[in-house]
PDBQT receptor file of N, H, CA, C and O in Angstrom, charges set to zero:
ATOM      1  N   MET A   1      59.789 162.567 108.395  1.00  0.00    +0.000 N 
ATOM      2  CA  MET A   1      59.602 162.544 107.078  1.00  0.00    +0.000 C 
ATOM      3  C   MET A   1      58.189 163.138 106.923  1.00  0.00    +0.000 C 
ATOM      4  O   MET A   1      57.243 162.606 107.502  1.00  0.00    +0.000 OA
ATOM      5  N   ARG A   2      58.029 164.218 106.162  1.00  0.00    +0.000 N 
ATOM      6  H   ARG A   2      58.798 164.651 105.691  1.00  0.00    +0.000 HD
ATOM      7  CA  ARG A   2      56.521 164.457 106.030  1.00  0.00    +0.000 C 
ATOM      8  C   ARG A   2      55.667 163.510 105.306  1.00  0.00    +0.000 C 
ATOM      9  O   ARG A   2      56.139 162.532 104.725  1.00  0.00    +0.000 OA
ATOM     10  N   SER A   3      54.498 163.768 105.330  1.00  0.00    +0.000 N 
ATOM     11  H   SER A   3      54.114 164.562 105.802  1.00  0.00    +0.000 HD
ATOM     12  CA  SER A   3      53.538 162.840 104.752  1.00  0.00    +0.000 C 
ATOM     13  C   SER A   3      53.725 162.599 103.195  1.00  0.00    +0.000 C 
ATOM     14  O   SER A   3      53.327 161.564 102.661  1.00  0.00    +0.000 OA
ATOM     15  N   ASP A   4      54.387 163.671 102.467  1.00  0.00    +0.000 N 
ATOM     16  H   ASP A   4      54.711 164.512 102.901  1.00  0.00    +0.000 HD
ATOM     17  CA  ASP A   4      54.409 163.527 101.094  1.00  0.00    +0.000 C 
ATOM     18  C   ASP A   4      55.736 162.894 100.635  1.00  0.00    +0.000 C 
ATOM     19  O   ASP A   4      56.143 162.818  99.476  1.00  0.00    +0.000 OA
ATOM     20  N   GLY A   5      56.361 162.436 101.803  1.00  0.00    +0.000 N 
ATOM     21  H   GLY A   5      56.030 162.498 102.744  1.00  0.00    +0.000 HD
ATOM     22  CA  GLY A   5      57.723 161.670 101.444  1.00  0.00    +0.000 C 
ATOM     23  C   GLY A   5      59.025 162.538 101.187  1.00  0.00    +0.000 C 
ATOM     24  O   GLY A   5      60.108 162.053 100.857  1.00  0.00    +0.000 OA
ATOM     25  N   ASN A   6      58.770 163.907 101.386  1.00  0.00    +0.000 N 
ATOM     26  H   ASN A   6      57.891 164.301 101.654  1.00  0.00    +0.000 HD
ATOM     27  CA  ASN A   6      59.871 164.737 101.071  1.00  0.00    +0.000 C 
ATOM     28  C   ASN A   6      60.378 165.238 102.526  1.00  0.00    +0.000 C 
ATOM     29  O   ASN A   6      59.739 165.942 103.307  1.00  0.00    +0.000 OA
ATOM     30  N   ASN A   7      61.535 164.768 102.684  1.00  0.00    +0.000 N 
ATOM     31  H   ASN A   7      62.054 164.196 102.049  1.00  0.00    +0.000 HD
ATOM     32  CA  ASN A   7      62.450 165.267 104.015  1.00  0.00    +0.000 C 
ATOM     33  C   ASN A   7      63.368 166.406 103.953  1.00  0.00    +0.000 C 
ATOM     34  O   ASN A   7      64.246 166.518 104.809  1.00  0.00    +0.000 OA
ATOM     35  N   VAL A   8      63.249 167.174 103.105  1.00  0.00    +0.000 N 
ATOM     36  H   VAL A   8      62.536 167.082 102.409  1.00  0.00    +0.000 HD
ATOM     37  CA  VAL A   8      63.943 168.425 102.931  1.00  0.00    +0.000 C 
ATOM     38  C   VAL A   8      63.501 169.454 103.987  1.00  0.00    +0.000 C 
ATOM     39  O   VAL A   8      62.287 169.614 104.114  1.00  0.00    +0.000 OA
ATOM     40  N   ASP A   9      64.310 170.148 104.733  1.00  0.00    +0.000 N 
ATOM     41  H   ASP A   9      65.296 170.018 104.630  1.00  0.00    +0.000 HD
ATOM     42  CA  ASP A   9      63.860 171.237 105.420  1.00  0.00    +0.000 C 
ATOM     43  C   ASP A   9      64.255 172.402 104.752  1.00  0.00    +0.000 C 
ATOM     44  O   ASP A   9      65.446 172.691 104.641  1.00  0.00    +0.000 OA
ATOM     45  N   LEU A  10      63.109 173.282 104.175  1.00  0.00    +0.000 N 
ATOM     46  H   LEU A  10      62.141 173.047 104.266  1.00  0.00    +0.000 HD
ATOM     47  CA  LEU A  10      63.476 174.339 103.276  1.00  0.00    +0.000 C 
ATOM     48  C   LEU A  10      64.166 175.463 103.991  1.00  0.00    +0.000 C 
ATOM     49  O   LEU A  10      65.090 176.057 103.435  1.00  0.00    +0.000 OA
ATOM     50  N   ASP A  11      63.758 175.785 105.211  1.00  0.00    +0.000 N 
ATOM     51  H   ASP A  11      63.007 175.302 105.662  1.00  0.00    +0.000 HD
ATOM     52  CA  ASP A  11      64.385 176.915 105.906  1.00  0.00    +0.000 C 
ATOM     53  C   ASP A  11      66.026 176.534 105.964  1.00  0.00    +0.000 C 
ATOM     54  O   ASP A  11      66.935 177.273 105.585  1.00  0.00    +0.000 OA
ATOM     55  N   LYS A  12      66.157 175.250 106.511  1.00  0.00    +0.000 N 
ATOM     56  H   LYS A  12      65.419 174.650 106.818  1.00  0.00    +0.000 HD
ATOM     57  CA  LYS A  12      67.520 174.893 106.687  1.00  0.00    +0.000 C 
ATOM     58  C   LYS A  12      68.335 175.134 105.408  1.00  0.00    +0.000 C 
ATOM     59  O   LYS A  12      69.449 175.651 105.494  1.00  0.00    +0.000 OA
ATOM     60  N   GLU A  13      67.772 174.748 104.127  1.00  0.00    +0.000 N 
ATOM     61  H   GLU A  13      66.867 174.328 104.056  1.00  0.00    +0.000 HD
ATOM     62  CA  GLU A  13      68.343 174.755 102.949  1.00  0.00    +0.000 C 
ATOM     63  C   GLU A  13      68.662 176.307 102.545  1.00  0.00    +0.000 C 
ATOM     64  O   GLU A  13      69.760 176.742 102.199  1.00  0.00    +0.000 OA
ATOM     65  N   MET A  14      67.516 176.990 102.665  1.00  0.00    +0.000 N 
ATOM     66  H   MET A  14      66.624 176.637 102.946  1.00  0.00    +0.000 HD
ATOM     67  CA  MET A  14      67.719 178.438 102.292  1.00  0.00    +0.000 C 
ATOM     68  C   MET A  14      68.622 179.212 103.220  1.00  0.00    +0.000 C 
ATOM     69  O   MET A  14      68.940 180.314 102.772  1.00  0.00    +0.000 OA
ATOM     70  N   ALA A  15      69.141 178.885 104.477  1.00  0.00    +0.000 N 
ATOM     71  H   ALA A  15      68.882 177.990 104.841  1.00  0.00    +0.000 HD
ATOM     72  CA  ALA A  15      69.957 179.439 105.421  1.00  0.00    +0.000 C 
ATOM     73  C   ALA A  15      71.401 178.987 104.990  1.00  0.00    +0.000 C 
ATOM     74  O   ALA A  15      72.371 179.737 105.097  1.00  0.00    +0.000 OA
ATOM     75  N   THR A  16      71.473 177.697 104.493  1.00  0.00    +0.000 N 
ATOM     76  H   THR A  16      70.685 177.087 104.407  1.00  0.00    +0.000 HD
ATOM     77  CA  THR A  16      72.740 177.150 104.053  1.00  0.00    +0.000 C 
ATOM     78  C   THR A  16      73.148 177.864 102.749  1.00  0.00    +0.000 C 
ATOM     79  O   THR A  16      74.313 178.229 102.593  1.00  0.00    +0.000 OA
ATOM     80  N   LEU A  17      72.231 178.060 101.840  1.00  0.00    +0.000 N 
ATOM     81  H   LEU A  17      71.284 177.763 101.967  1.00  0.00    +0.000 HD
ATOM     82  CA  LEU A  17      72.357 178.862 100.485  1.00  0.00    +0.000 C 
ATOM     83  C   LEU A  17      72.809 180.281 100.866  1.00  0.00    +0.000 C 
ATOM     84  O   LEU A  17      73.780 180.834 100.351  1.00  0.00    +0.000 OA
ATOM     85  N   ALA A  18      72.132 180.749 101.679  1.00  0.00    +0.000 N 
ATOM     86  H   ALA A  18      71.343 180.299 102.098  1.00  0.00    +0.000 HD
ATOM     87  CA  ALA A  18      72.651 182.425 102.057  1.00  0.00    +0.000 C 
ATOM     88  C   ALA A  18      73.934 182.339 102.635  1.00  0.00    +0.000 C 
ATOM     89  O   ALA A  18      74.717 183.261 102.406  1.00  0.00    +0.000 OA
ATOM     90  N   GLU A  19      74.298 181.369 103.362  1.00  0.00    +0.000 N 
ATOM     91  H   GLU A  19      73.662 180.620 103.547  1.00  0.00    +0.000 HD
ATOM     92  CA  GLU A  19      75.742 181.249 103.913  1.00  0.00    +0.000 C 
ATOM     93  C   GLU A  19      76.661 181.017 102.906  1.00  0.00    +0.000 C 
ATOM     94  O   GLU A  19      77.705 181.668 102.959  1.00  0.00    +0.000 OA
ATOM     95  N   ASN A  20      76.491 180.180 101.938  1.00  0.00    +0.000 N 
ATOM     96  H   ASN A  20      75.643 179.652 101.894  1.00  0.00    +0.000 HD
ATOM     97  CA  ASN A  20      77.230 179.703 100.813  1.00  0.00    +0.000 C 
ATOM     98  C   ASN A  20      77.383 181.110  99.894  1.00  0.00    +0.000 C 
ATOM     99  O   ASN A  20      78.469 181.485  99.454  1.00  0.00    +0.000 OA
ATOM    100  N   THR A  21      76.304 181.716  99.713  1.00  0.00    +0.000 N 
ATOM    101  H   THR A  21      75.421 181.411 100.071  1.00  0.00    +0.000 HD
ATOM    102  CA  THR A  21      76.337 182.830  98.779  1.00  0.00    +0.000 C 
ATOM    103  C   THR A  21      77.233 184.085  99.482  1.00  0.00    +0.000 C 
ATOM    104  O   THR A  21      77.798 184.898  98.750  1.00  0.00    +0.000 OA
ATOM    105  N   MET A  22      77.295 184.156 100.553  1.00  0.00    +0.000 N 
ATOM    106  H   MET A  22      76.836 183.496 101.147  1.00  0.00    +0.000 HD
ATOM    107  CA  MET A  22      78.212 185.068 101.322  1.00  0.00    +0.000 C 
ATOM    108  C   MET A  22      79.597 184.753 101.413  1.00  0.00    +0.000 C 
ATOM    109  O   MET A  22      80.455 185.633 101.339  1.00  0.00    +0.000 OA
ATOM    110  N   GLN A  23      79.889 183.443 101.583  1.00  0.00    +0.000 N 
ATOM    111  H   GLN A  23      79.193 182.728 101.643  1.00  0.00    +0.000 HD
ATOM    112  CA  GLN A  23      81.155 182.873 101.636  1.00  0.00    +0.000 C 
ATOM    113  C   GLN A  23      81.848 183.054  99.999  1.00  0.00    +0.000 C 
ATOM    114  O   GLN A  23      83.013 183.407  99.818  1.00  0.00    +0.000 OA
ATOM    115  N   MET A  24      81.059 182.796  99.102  1.00  0.00    +0.000 N 
ATOM    116  H   MET A  24      80.112 182.509  99.249  1.00  0.00    +0.000 HD
ATOM    117  CA  MET A  24      81.393 182.537  97.643  1.00  0.00    +0.000 C 
ATOM    118  C   MET A  24      81.642 184.034  97.323  1.00  0.00    +0.000 C 
ATOM    119  O   MET A  24      82.509 184.221  96.469  1.00  0.00    +0.000 OA
ATOM    120  N   GLY A  25      81.038 185.157  97.855  1.00  0.00    +0.000 N 
ATOM    121  H   GLY A  25      80.334 185.005  98.549  1.00  0.00    +0.000 HD
ATOM    122  CA  GLY A  25      81.240 186.472  97.416  1.00  0.00    +0.000 C 
ATOM    123  C   GLY A  25      82.541 186.808  98.044  1.00  0.00    +0.000 C 
ATOM    124  O   GLY A  25      83.474 187.146  97.316  1.00  0.00    +0.000 OA
ATOM    125  N   ALA A  26      82.693 186.742  99.383  1.00  0.00    +0.000 N 
ATOM    126  H   ALA A  26      81.935 186.467  99.974  1.00  0.00    +0.000 HD
ATOM    127  CA  ALA A  26      83.975 187.009  99.944  1.00  0.00    +0.000 C 
ATOM    128  C   ALA A  26      84.976 186.520  99.436  1.00  0.00    +0.000 C 
ATOM    129  O   ALA A  26      85.917 187.261  99.152  1.00  0.00    +0.000 OA
ATOM    130  N   LEU A  27      85.040 185.092  99.180  1.00  0.00    +0.000 N 
ATOM    131  H   LEU A  27      84.276 184.489  99.410  1.00  0.00    +0.000 HD
ATOM    132  CA  LEU A  27      86.460 184.553  98.411  1.00  0.00    +0.000 C 
ATOM    133  C   LEU A  27      86.576 184.962  96.894  1.00  0.00    +0.000 C 
ATOM    134  O   LEU A  27      87.704 184.966  96.401  1.00  0.00    +0.000 OA
ATOM    135  N   THR A  28      85.558 185.286  96.164  1.00  0.00    +0.000 N 
ATOM    136  H   THR A  28      84.642 185.282  96.564  1.00  0.00    +0.000 HD
ATOM    137  CA  THR A  28      85.642 185.914  94.962  1.00  0.00    +0.000 C 
ATOM    138  C   THR A  28      86.395 187.210  94.999  1.00  0.00    +0.000 C 
ATOM    139  O   THR A  28      87.242 187.489  94.151  1.00  0.00    +0.000 OA
ATOM    140  N   ARG A  29      86.070 187.999  96.001  1.00  0.00    +0.000 N 
ATOM    141  H   ARG A  29      85.382 187.772  96.690  1.00  0.00    +0.000 HD
ATOM    142  CA  ARG A  29      86.752 189.326  96.175  1.00  0.00    +0.000 C 
ATOM    143  C   ARG A  29      88.227 189.146  96.478  1.00  0.00    +0.000 C 
ATOM    144  O   ARG A  29      89.097 189.893  96.030  1.00  0.00    +0.000 OA
ATOM    145  N   LEU A  30      88.463 188.064  97.302  1.00  0.00    +0.000 N 
ATOM    146  H   LEU A  30      87.757 187.457  97.667  1.00  0.00    +0.000 HD
ATOM    147  CA  LEU A  30      89.916 187.828  97.797  1.00  0.00    +0.000 C 
ATOM    148  C   LEU A  30      90.665 187.531  96.593  1.00  0.00    +0.000 C 
ATOM    149  O   LEU A  30      91.667 188.179  96.291  1.00  0.00    +0.000 OA
ATOM    150  N   VAL A  31      90.196 186.530  95.864  1.00  0.00    +0.000 N 
ATOM    151  H   VAL A  31      89.382 186.003  96.110  1.00  0.00    +0.000 HD
ATOM    152  CA  VAL A  31      90.967 186.177  94.732  1.00  0.00    +0.000 C 
ATOM    153  C   VAL A  31      91.200 187.106  93.564  1.00  0.00    +0.000 C 
ATOM    154  O   VAL A  31      92.127 187.050  92.755  1.00  0.00    +0.000 OA
ATOM    155  N   SER A  32      90.051 188.103  93.621  1.00  0.00    +0.000 N 
ATOM    156  H   SER A  32      89.298 188.148  94.278  1.00  0.00    +0.000 HD
ATOM    157  CA  SER A  32      90.081 189.045  92.628  1.00  0.00    +0.000 C 
ATOM    158  C   SER A  32      91.264 190.136  93.029  1.00  0.00    +0.000 C 
ATOM    159  O   SER A  32      91.989 190.720  92.223  1.00  0.00    +0.000 OA
ATOM    160  N   ASP A  33      91.280 190.257  94.352  1.00  0.00    +0.000 N 
ATOM    161  H   ASP A  33      90.692 189.782  95.006  1.00  0.00    +0.000 HD
ATOM    162  CA  ASP A  33      92.282 191.273  94.747  1.00  0.00    +0.000 C 
ATOM    163  C   ASP A  33      93.643 190.776  94.589  1.00  0.00    +0.000 C 
ATOM    164  O   ASP A  33      94.543 191.540  94.240  1.00  0.00    +0.000 OA
ATOM    165  N   LYS A  34      93.859 189.476  94.838  1.00  0.00    +0.000 N 
ATOM    166  H   LYS A  34      93.128 188.855  95.122  1.00  0.00    +0.000 HD
ATOM    167  CA  LYS A  34      95.177 188.720  94.791  1.00  0.00    +0.000 C 
ATOM    168  C   LYS A  34      95.607 188.753  93.260  1.00  0.00    +0.000 C 
ATOM    169  O   LYS A  34      96.773 188.971  92.932  1.00  0.00    +0.000 OA
ATOM    170  N   MET A  35      94.623 188.530  92.379  1.00  0.00    +0.000 N 
ATOM    171  H   MET A  35      93.676 188.353  92.645  1.00  0.00    +0.000 HD
ATOM    172  CA  MET A  35      94.927 188.457  90.924  1.00  0.00    +0.000 C 
ATOM    173  C   MET A  35      95.298 189.952  90.411  1.00  0.00    +0.000 C 
ATOM    174  O   MET A  35      96.028 190.110  89.432  1.00  0.00    +0.000 OA
ATOM    175  N   ARG A  36      94.783 190.967  91.090  1.00  0.00    +0.000 N 
ATOM    176  H   ARG A  36      94.190 190.838  91.886  1.00  0.00    +0.000 HD
ATOM    177  CA  ARG A  36      95.041 192.095  90.693  1.00  0.00    +0.000 C 
ATOM    178  C   ARG A  36      96.546 192.641  91.017  1.00  0.00    +0.000 C 
ATOM    179  O   ARG A  36      97.255 193.305  90.261  1.00  0.00    +0.000 OA
ATOM    180  N   GLY A  37      96.839 192.205  92.290  1.00  0.00    +0.000 N 
ATOM    181  H   GLY A  37      96.263 191.665  92.904  1.00  0.00    +0.000 HD
ATOM    182  CA  GLY A  37      98.280 192.319  92.733  1.00  0.00    +0.000 C 
ATOM    183  C   GLY A  37      99.248 191.726  91.895  1.00  0.00    +0.000 C 
ATOM    184  O   GLY A  37     100.265 192.319  91.534  1.00  0.00    +0.000 OA
ATOM    185  N   ILE A  38      98.904 190.360  91.521  1.00  0.00    +0.000 N 
ATOM    186  H   ILE A  38      98.079 189.878  91.815  1.00  0.00    +0.000 HD
ATOM    187  CA  ILE A  38     100.000 189.812  90.643  1.00  0.00    +0.000 C 
ATOM    188  C   ILE A  38     100.119 190.416  89.382  1.00  0.00    +0.000 C 
ATOM    189  O   ILE A  38     101.208 190.582  88.833  1.00  0.00    +0.000 OA
ATOM    190  N   ARG A  39      98.851 190.809  88.817  1.00  0.00    +0.000 N 
ATOM    191  H   ARG A  39      97.966 190.674  89.263  1.00  0.00    +0.000 HD
ATOM    192  CA  ARG A  39      98.979 191.510  87.595  1.00  0.00    +0.000 C 
ATOM    193  C   ARG A  39      99.603 192.759  87.724  1.00  0.00    +0.000 C 
ATOM    194  O   ARG A  39     100.256 193.025  86.714  1.00  0.00    +0.000 OA
ATOM    195  N   MET A  40      99.652 193.746  88.712  1.00  0.00    +0.000 N 
ATOM    196  H   MET A  40      99.121 193.530  89.532  1.00  0.00    +0.000 HD
ATOM    197  CA  MET A  40     100.293 194.877  88.995  1.00  0.00    +0.000 C 
ATOM    198  C   MET A  40     101.693 194.528  88.990  1.00  0.00    +0.000 C 
ATOM    199  O   MET A  40     102.505 195.228  88.384  1.00  0.00    +0.000 OA
ATOM    200  N   ALA A  41     102.080 193.336  89.722  1.00  0.00    +0.000 N 
ATOM    201  H   ALA A  41     101.421 192.767  90.214  1.00  0.00    +0.000 HD
ATOM    202  CA  ALA A  41     103.480 193.145  89.827  1.00  0.00    +0.000 C 
ATOM    203  C   ALA A  41     104.160 192.799  88.525  1.00  0.00    +0.000 C 
ATOM    204  O   ALA A  41     105.249 193.282  88.216  1.00  0.00    +0.000 OA
ATOM    205  N   ILE A  42     103.514 191.982  87.797  1.00  0.00    +0.000 N 
ATOM    206  H   ILE A  42     102.629 191.590  88.048  1.00  0.00    +0.000 HD
ATOM    207  CA  ILE A  42     103.962 191.570  86.357  1.00  0.00    +0.000 C 
ATOM    208  C   ILE A  42     104.072 192.817  85.641  1.00  0.00    +0.000 C 
ATOM    209  O   ILE A  42     105.192 193.019  85.172  1.00  0.00    +0.000 OA
ATOM    210  N   GLU A  43     103.276 193.631  85.451  1.00  0.00    +0.000 N 
ATOM    211  H   GLU A  43     102.366 193.467  85.832  1.00  0.00    +0.000 HD
ATOM    212  CA  GLU A  43     103.185 194.815  84.634  1.00  0.00    +0.000 C 
ATOM    213  C   GLU A  43     104.115 195.844  85.066  1.00  0.00    +0.000 C 
ATOM    214  O   GLU A  43     104.477 196.717  84.277  1.00  0.00    +0.000 OA
ATOM    215  N   GLY A  44     104.587 195.794  86.443  1.00  0.00    +0.000 N 
ATOM    216  H   GLY A  44     104.293 195.085  87.084  1.00  0.00    +0.000 HD
ATOM    217  CA  GLY A  44     105.537 196.779  86.848  1.00  0.00    +0.000 C 
ATOM    218  C   GLY A  44     104.796 198.113  87.440  1.00  0.00    +0.000 C 
ATOM    219  O   GLY A  44     105.426 199.168  87.500  1.00  0.00    +0.000 OA
ATOM    220  N   ARG A  45     103.588 198.038  87.826  1.00  0.00    +0.000 N 
ATOM    221  H   ARG A  45     103.076 197.180  87.777  1.00  0.00    +0.000 HD
ATOM    222  CA  ARG A  45     103.102 199.196  88.432  1.00  0.00    +0.000 C 
ATOM    223  C   ARG A  45     103.182 199.392  89.902  1.00  0.00    +0.000 C 
ATOM    224  O   ARG A  45     102.746 200.424  90.412  1.00  0.00    +0.000 OA
TER     225      ARG A  45
């Protein structure tokens, strides 16, 4: 623990945030593509 009582590792937190951001972007694209396919199937395209 640091002398100010804060035990957060900012570098680790930023790395985790970057990883989560990339995963969220990839999953958002996958869901969007899936929904587009479902919509096209419903509309008969």
